[in-house]
C-alpha positions, -999 to 999 in steps of 0.1 A, spaced: 630 271 -74 635 310 -68 644 314 -103 612 303 -120 595 330 -93 615 355 -110 604 349 -143 569 363 -127 545 335 -142 512 337 -133 492 307 -122 465 290 -143 436 300 -124 448 335 -126 455 331 -164 418 319 -167 404 350 -154 422 372 -178 405 386 -207 415 378 -244 438 413 -248 458 406 -213 463 370 -224 477 381 -258 497 407 -240 509 377 -217 518 355 -242 537 378 -264 559 387 -234 564 352 -227 572 343 -262 598 374 -258 611 360 -226 615 324 -243 635 339 -273 658 355 -250 667 324 -227 670 305 -261 698 330 -277 715 334 -244 717 295 -243 731 294 -276 754 321 -268 767 301 -236 755 328 -213 726 309 -198 736 288 -166 697 279 -152 686 260 -186 658 245 -168 641 280 -170 634 270 -209 613 242 -202 593 260 -177 587 291 -198 581 267 -231 551 251 -204 537 284 -192 536 294 -230 515 265 -236 491 270 -207 484 307 -219 477 295 -255 455 265 -238 435 290 -220 430 313 -249 418 285 -270 389 274 -244 381 308 -243 377 311 -280 355 279 -277 335 289 -246 346 258 -230 351 261 -190 
């Protein structure tokens, strides 16, 4: 899974330690990367299509953590 490590995704425990500003920056960065991967896939330039699924799940994790912080859960 070297390719997924190249995306530099943080573990969910480290995401929970981030403040809201850093979470928003991480969400923006991952959303841009997801857009780039989707465009490369449409153009036929992306050979590692499994990266899209991993990045989509990572983006969902960031949103879940930010929502739980907003509601002061956990």
